[in-house]
DRENTI-948166 format. One record per residue (C-alpha): x, y, z; residue number from 0; residue in one letter; chain. Coordinates in pm, whole numbers, plus 50000, padded with zeros to 5 digits. Layout:
BEGIN
<node><x>X</x><y>Y</y><z>Z</z><n>NUM</n><res>A</res><chain>A</chain></node>
...
//
This chain:
BEGIN
<node><x>92340</x><y>52893</y><z>62953</z><n>0</n><res>M</res><chain>A</chain></node>
<node><x>92291</x><y>52639</y><z>63125</z><n>1</n><res>R</res><chain>A</chain></node>
<node><x>92664</x><y>52708</y><z>63309</z><n>2</n><res>E</res><chain>A</chain></node>
<node><x>92508</x><y>53098</y><z>63357</z><n>3</n><res>L</res><chain>A</chain></node>
<node><x>92179</x><y>52935</y><z>63511</z><n>4</n><res>L</res><chain>A</chain></node>
<node><x>92350</x><y>52749</y><z>63772</z><n>5</n><res>E</res><chain>A</chain></node>
<node><x>92568</x><y>52977</y><z>63878</z><n>6</n><res>K</res><chain>A</chain></node>
<node><x>92322</x><y>53247</y><z>63935</z><n>7</n><res>L</res><chain>A</chain></node>
<node><x>92163</x><y>52948</y><z>64094</z><n>8</n><res>A</res><chain>A</chain></node>
<node><x>92449</x><y>52903</y><z>64398</z><n>9</n><res>K</res><chain>A</chain></node>
<node><x>92454</x><y>53288</y><z>64395</z><n>10</n><res>K</res><chain>A</chain></node>
<node><x>92348</x><y>53413</y><z>64747</z><n>11</n><res>K</res><chain>A</chain></node>
<node><x>92032</x><y>53655</y><z>64735</z><n>12</n><res>S</res><chain>A</chain></node>
<node><x>92197</x><y>53999</y><z>64948</z><n>13</n><res>W</res><chain>A</chain></node>
<node><x>91933</x><y>53838</y><z>65268</z><n>14</n><res>L</res><chain>A</chain></node>
<node><x>92105</x><y>53511</y><z>65280</z><n>15</n><res>E</res><chain>A</chain></node>
<node><x>92424</x><y>53680</y><z>65293</z><n>16</n><res>K</res><chain>A</chain></node>
<node><x>92294</x><y>53957</y><z>65597</z><n>17</n><res>F</res><chain>A</chain></node>
<node><x>92136</x><y>53646</y><z>65813</z><n>18</n><res>K</res><chain>A</chain></node>
<node><x>92461</x><y>53471</y><z>65811</z><n>19</n><res>E</res><chain>A</chain></node>
<node><x>92663</x><y>53810</y><z>65903</z><n>20</n><res>E</res><chain>A</chain></node>
<node><x>92481</x><y>53860</y><z>66147</z><n>21</n><res>H</res><chain>A</chain></node>
<node><x>92357</x><y>53441</y><z>66269</z><n>22</n><res>G</res><chain>A</chain></node>
<node><x>91987</x><y>53465</y><z>66192</z><n>23</n><res>I</res><chain>A</chain></node>
<node><x>91823</x><y>53203</y><z>66250</z><n>24</n><res>V</res><chain>A</chain></node>
<node><x>91445</x><y>53246</y><z>66056</z><n>25</n><res>S</res><chain>A</chain></node>
<node><x>91140</x><y>53143</y><z>66076</z><n>26</n><res>Q</res><chain>A</chain></node>
<node><x>90788</x><y>53221</y><z>65930</z><n>27</n><res>K</res><chain>A</chain></node>
<node><x>90581</x><y>53508</y><z>66136</z><n>28</n><res>A</res><chain>A</chain></node>
<node><x>90267</x><y>53313</y><z>66113</z><n>29</n><res>K</res><chain>A</chain></node>
<node><x>90169</x><y>52927</y><z>66049</z><n>30</n><res>R</res><chain>A</chain></node>
<node><x>89981</x><y>53047</y><z>65781</z><n>31</n><res>S</res><chain>A</chain></node>
<node><x>90301</x><y>53191</y><z>65581</z><n>32</n><res>H</res><chain>A</chain></node>
<node><x>90435</x><y>53033</y><z>65300</z><n>33</n><res>S</res><chain>A</chain></node>
<node><x>90803</x><y>53262</y><z>65339</z><n>34</n><res>V</res><chain>A</chain></node>
<node><x>91024</x><y>53364</y><z>65637</z><n>35</n><res>H</res><chain>A</chain></node>
<node><x>90957</x><y>53681</y><z>65703</z><n>36</n><res>S</res><chain>A</chain></node>
<node><x>91151</x><y>53692</y><z>66110</z><n>37</n><res>I</res><chain>A</chain></node>
<node><x>91442</x><y>53544</y><z>66294</z><n>38</n><res>G</res><chain>A</chain></node>
<node><x>91699</x><y>53576</y><z>66572</z><n>39</n><res>F</res><chain>A</chain></node>
<node><x>92000</x><y>53638</y><z>66616</z><n>40</n><res>S</res><chain>A</chain></node>
<node><x>92134</x><y>53523</y><z>66924</z><n>41</n><res>E</res><chain>A</chain></node>
<node><x>92421</x><y>53668</y><z>66935</z><n>42</n><res>R</res><chain>A</chain></node>
<node><x>92315</x><y>54004</y><z>66877</z><n>43</n><res>E</res><chain>A</chain></node>
<node><x>91983</x><y>53960</y><z>67107</z><n>44</n><res>K</res><chain>A</chain></node>
<node><x>91813</x><y>54094</y><z>66829</z><n>45</n><res>R</res><chain>A</chain></node>
<node><x>91438</x><y>53939</y><z>66636</z><n>46</n><res>W</res><chain>A</chain></node>
<node><x>91447</x><y>54051</y><z>66274</z><n>47</n><res>Y</res><chain>A</chain></node>
<node><x>91175</x><y>54141</y><z>66057</z><n>48</n><res>G</res><chain>A</chain></node>
<node><x>91208</x><y>54187</y><z>65656</z><n>49</n><res>W</res><chain>A</chain></node>
<node><x>91050</x><y>54155</y><z>65330</z><n>50</n><res>S</res><chain>A</chain></node>
<node><x>91233</x><y>54237</y><z>65014</z><n>51</n><res>H</res><chain>A</chain></node>
<node><x>91185</x><y>54603</y><z>65041</z><n>52</n><res>R</res><chain>A</chain></node>
<node><x>91317</x><y>54607</y><z>65358</z><n>53</n><res>A</res><chain>A</chain></node>
<node><x>91544</x><y>54452</y><z>65701</z><n>54</n><res>I</res><chain>A</chain></node>
<node><x>91512</x><y>54583</y><z>66057</z><n>55</n><res>C</res><chain>A</chain></node>
<node><x>91633</x><y>54422</y><z>66393</z><n>56</n><res>G</res><chain>A</chain></node>
<node><x>91442</x><y>54539</y><z>66681</z><n>57</n><res>F</res><chain>A</chain></node>
<node><x>91645</x><y>54418</y><z>67061</z><n>58</n><res>G</res><chain>A</chain></node>
<node><x>91561</x><y>54553</y><z>67428</z><n>59</n><res>V</res><chain>A</chain></node>
<node><x>91586</x><y>54999</y><z>67447</z><n>60</n><res>G</res><chain>A</chain></node>
<node><x>91422</x><y>55034</y><z>67111</z><n>61</n><res>D</res><chain>A</chain></node>
<node><x>91060</x><y>55094</y><z>67047</z><n>62</n><res>R</res><chain>A</chain></node>
<node><x>90762</x><y>54803</y><z>66940</z><n>63</n><res>I</res><chain>A</chain></node>
<node><x>90713</x><y>54900</y><z>66638</z><n>64</n><res>F</res><chain>A</chain></node>
<node><x>90413</x><y>55062</y><z>66512</z><n>65</n><res>E</res><chain>A</chain></node>
<node><x>90320</x><y>55138</y><z>66125</z><n>66</n><res>P</res><chain>A</chain></node>
<node><x>90249</x><y>55480</y><z>66081</z><n>67</n><res>G</res><chain>A</chain></node>
<node><x>90404</x><y>55599</y><z>66419</z><n>68</n><res>Y</res><chain>A</chain></node>
<node><x>90672</x><y>55874</y><z>66339</z><n>69</n><res>G</res><chain>A</chain></node>
<node><x>90781</x><y>56019</y><z>65975</z><n>70</n><res>D</res><chain>A</chain></node>
<node><x>90997</x><y>55933</y><z>65701</z><n>71</n><res>D</res><chain>A</chain></node>
<node><x>91318</x><y>56030</y><z>65940</z><n>72</n><res>S</res><chain>A</chain></node>
<node><x>91181</x><y>55894</y><z>66242</z><n>73</n><res>T</res><chain>A</chain></node>
<node><x>91405</x><y>55548</y><z>66320</z><n>74</n><res>P</res><chain>A</chain></node>
<node><x>91224</x><y>55230</y><z>66274</z><n>75</n><res>Y</res><chain>A</chain></node>
<node><x>91314</x><y>55125</y><z>66584</z><n>76</n><res>K</res><chain>A</chain></node>
<node><x>91228</x><y>55369</y><z>66703</z><n>77</n><res>S</res><chain>A</chain></node>
<node><x>90863</x><y>55357</y><z>66528</z><n>78</n><res>H</res><chain>A</chain></node>
<node><x>90662</x><y>55319</y><z>66837</z><n>79</n><res>G</res><chain>A</chain></node>
<node><x>90508</x><y>55424</y><z>67190</z><n>80</n><res>E</res><chain>A</chain></node>
<node><x>90615</x><y>55150</y><z>67392</z><n>81</n><res>K</res><chain>A</chain></node>
<node><x>91006</x><y>55063</y><z>67492</z><n>82</n><res>P</res><chain>A</chain></node>
<node><x>91064</x><y>54694</y><z>67399</z><n>83</n><res>V</res><chain>A</chain></node>
<node><x>91078</x><y>54529</y><z>67759</z><n>84</n><res>K</res><chain>A</chain></node>
<node><x>91220</x><y>54172</y><z>67659</z><n>85</n><res>N</res><chain>A</chain></node>
<node><x>91275</x><y>53930</y><z>67366</z><n>86</n><res>M</res><chain>A</chain></node>
<node><x>90869</x><y>53939</y><z>67351</z><n>87</n><res>E</res><chain>A</chain></node>
<node><x>90874</x><y>54222</y><z>67256</z><n>88</n><res>D</res><chain>A</chain></node>
<node><x>91108</x><y>54250</y><z>67014</z><n>89</n><res>A</res><chain>A</chain></node>
<node><x>90981</x><y>53943</y><z>66801</z><n>90</n><res>K</res><chain>A</chain></node>
<node><x>90656</x><y>54145</y><z>66839</z><n>91</n><res>K</res><chain>A</chain></node>
<node><x>90832</x><y>54498</y><z>66699</z><n>92</n><res>S</res><chain>A</chain></node>
<node><x>90999</x><y>54210</y><z>66400</z><n>93</n><res>A</res><chain>A</chain></node>
<node><x>90627</x><y>54090</y><z>66312</z><n>94</n><res>M</res><chain>A</chain></node>
<node><x>90465</x><y>54424</y><z>66338</z><n>95</n><res>N</res><chain>A</chain></node>
<node><x>90731</x><y>54517</y><z>66102</z><n>96</n><res>F</res><chain>A</chain></node>
<node><x>90752</x><y>54235</y><z>65819</z><n>97</n><res>A</res><chain>A</chain></node>
<node><x>90382</x><y>54235</y><z>65792</z><n>98</n><res>D</res><chain>A</chain></node>
<node><x>90403</x><y>54673</y><z>65733</z><n>99</n><res>D</res><chain>A</chain></node>
<node><x>90676</x><y>54608</y><z>65417</z><n>100</n><res>V</res><chain>A</chain></node>
<node><x>90565</x><y>54300</y><z>65367</z><n>101</n><res>G</res><chain>A</chain></node>
//
C-alpha cells in the first residue's frame, strides 16, 4: 500500500503536464490567493488562466475575457468586446477567466 501511495504522489497532474508542455510559469492571480491560477508562456506569448474545471490561453488578437459574454458556442478567447492589444490585456483575460471558472 505504501508503494502505491508513493507512486501516486509522484504522478503529475494534467495541469502540471500541460504547464510543462506549454512552458508555462505559474503564479497567483492575487497576492491573497493560496494557489496558482494563472501563468505565462514566454514561448507562446500567452497568458493562461485555469481552475480544476478548465484552462484557456489568451494572446494578442483574442478578446479580453468577460464572464457571461456570448453563449455556450462562443469560444472563451472570444468572450468579450474589447480586443487583447498587449500582454497586460492578456494577463487581465487570464485573471478574469480563472476567477470565473474557479
